[in-house]
N, C-alpha and C positions, 0 to 999 in steps of 0.2 A: 069757532069764534062765539064768543058770550053774545046774548043779546043785548047787554049792558054796554059791551064794547062796540056794537052795530049801532046802536041808537044813541051814541055819544054826539052830543053838538057840536058842529065843526069850529066854533070857536073856543070849547075846552080842547080841542085838539090843536089848534093854533096856537094857543096858549102854552101849552105845552112843548110845542115843537120846538122852541129855543133852548130847551134843555138839552138837546141833543148837538152835539158840536158837528161844524160841517166833515171833520177827521171821523168821528164815529158815524154819522150817516155813510159817508164812502165805505165804511168797513161793512157795513149792513148790505147796502148796495153789490160791493165786490162777492160778499158771501153768498147773496142769492143768487146771481148770475154763475157763480163757480158751482153751484152745487145744480143747477140747470144743467149746464153742460154735461156733468159728471152723472147724474141721476134721472135728469129727464123731468120734464114740469110739472107731471101729475104728481110724482114723487116727493117733490119738495113740499115742505109745510113750513109755516109761520115757526111753529114751535122748532123746527130743525134749525130754522135760521137761529132762531135765539138761542138755543142750546150751543151752536157751533160759535157764536159771538158773546157767549156770556152775560146775556142780557136776559130780562123776564120776556115773555111774549107778550102782555099786556103792554110793554115798551114798544112793540113793533105796531098792537093792534090800535093803540093811541095816535101812532103815526099815518098809518095808512090801516084802512078798516078792512079791506081782503087781499088777498094775495094778488089777483090782478092790477091792482092800484098798486101794491108793493112792487111788482115786477116791472110794470110800466114806469113809475117813478125811477126805477134803478136804470132802465134802458137809456130814459132821458139826462139823468144825472151824469151817466159815463159816455155820452155819445161824442164822436170825434171822428172827423173825416180822414178817411185813410188813403184815399187817392187824391191827394192836395200838393199844390206847388210845383206841378210838373209843367216844365216848359223848357224842352228841349231844342226848340227850333224846327222842328217836323212834326208833322203829323205821325209819321211811322214812329218816330222816336218817341213821341210823346205816349202812344198806344203799347208801345214795348214797356215804359217806364212805368204806364198804369198797369199795366198786367205784373210786372214785378213788386210794383205796391202792394196790388190785390193779394198777391202770394202770401206776404207777409202774416196777414192776418187771417187767412183762408181757413186755416184749422179751428181757431176759436170760435169766429164768427159763424162757420157754416154749422160748427155743433152747437151752437146757439140757436140760429136759426131754424136749425132740424126739430132741435127739442120744443121751440115754441111753436112749431106748425100746427099742430093740431087745437092747440089752445087759442090761438088767432083767429080760428075760422069760427069762435063761440064767443069770443069779448072784443067789442068794436075798439075800446080804448087801447087795448094790448095789440091789436092788429095796427091801429095808429102808430102807437110808438115806436114798435118795430118798424114800420117805414120809415119814420122820423131819424132813426137811428143806423139801421143797417142797409136802407135801400135809396131814398132820396138824396142824402149828402153825395153818395158815388154816383148817382145819375145826374146830377149837377155840376160834379167834376167832369165827367166825361163828356157832357154838352159844351163844356166851357173849352175842352181838347178840340172837339169838333169845328165850334167857333172859329177857332184861331186856325185851325185846317183851312176852312173855306175863306178865310179873310187872306191868308196867304196865297192863296190860290192854288192850292195841291189838289182840291176835289171840289166839283161843282156843287152848290149850294142845294140842287135837287138831286143829288144822286139818291136814288133809293135806297141805298143800302146803309144809308148814316142813320136814320132812326133805329136800327137794329143795333148798334153799337153797344149801349147798354145793356141791352137784353142778352147779347152774345157773351159779353165779356161776364157779368154779374151772373146770368144763369148758369154759365160753365161752374163758377164757383158753387154753386148750390147743387148741381146734377151729379158731379163727377163723383162725389163720395157716396152718391146712392146707386148709379150705374156701374162703378167699377170698385166700390169700397177704398177708395185711396182719395188724397185731397188733392186738390187743383194746386201743384207746386210752381216755383217759378219757371222749370224748365217746360212744364205742360203748357202753362198758359202762355208764356213767348211762343213757343212753338205752335199754339193755335194763332196766335196773330199773325205770324210769319205765312201760315200757310193756308188760314181761312179768312182773315179779317183784311188782310193788305190785299190780297188777289182780288176779293171780293169789291173792295174800294177803287183797284186800278191802280194801286200802288205796288212799288218794290222794296 
């Protein structure tokens, strides 16, 4: 990145931002995230994204001064809650439904999470963006499932296993590709819920 691009005033970047349509911006974001999944974070460059989206690299640098800023913006703009709208009427049913929902996006999100892993240790903004998009929304959704289960009287509020539910389900998504070289698919996650999570909660 040139010093001129790095030193450009924020007001200039802001004035030029409106020239990029939301559709074009989304194209940039999709391109950089897909390249990270395919090639890894370190291999992705602003120049490469510019080439793949047929724009000049100066267009990207005017909008986002560094690659970490660009990737953080892409993560935040493409954020969506995968485990959402679940309410089967029972705690066990909700956990199984959450496992099925998680399995639908495990391949793409796990690849992104693993590719960004080393970089987030060095960049606080990138780490926060990753948490905001791939971690915190799912934790809140699982905590809501827990809250309803407690309110229905299916499990006591002070059950010691409740606080580990997000770590168990989300952790398995991240770890199975590393431990076994396979993604956590629906059958695997549902089996884990039935064999580990429900017995640990005293549910069948």
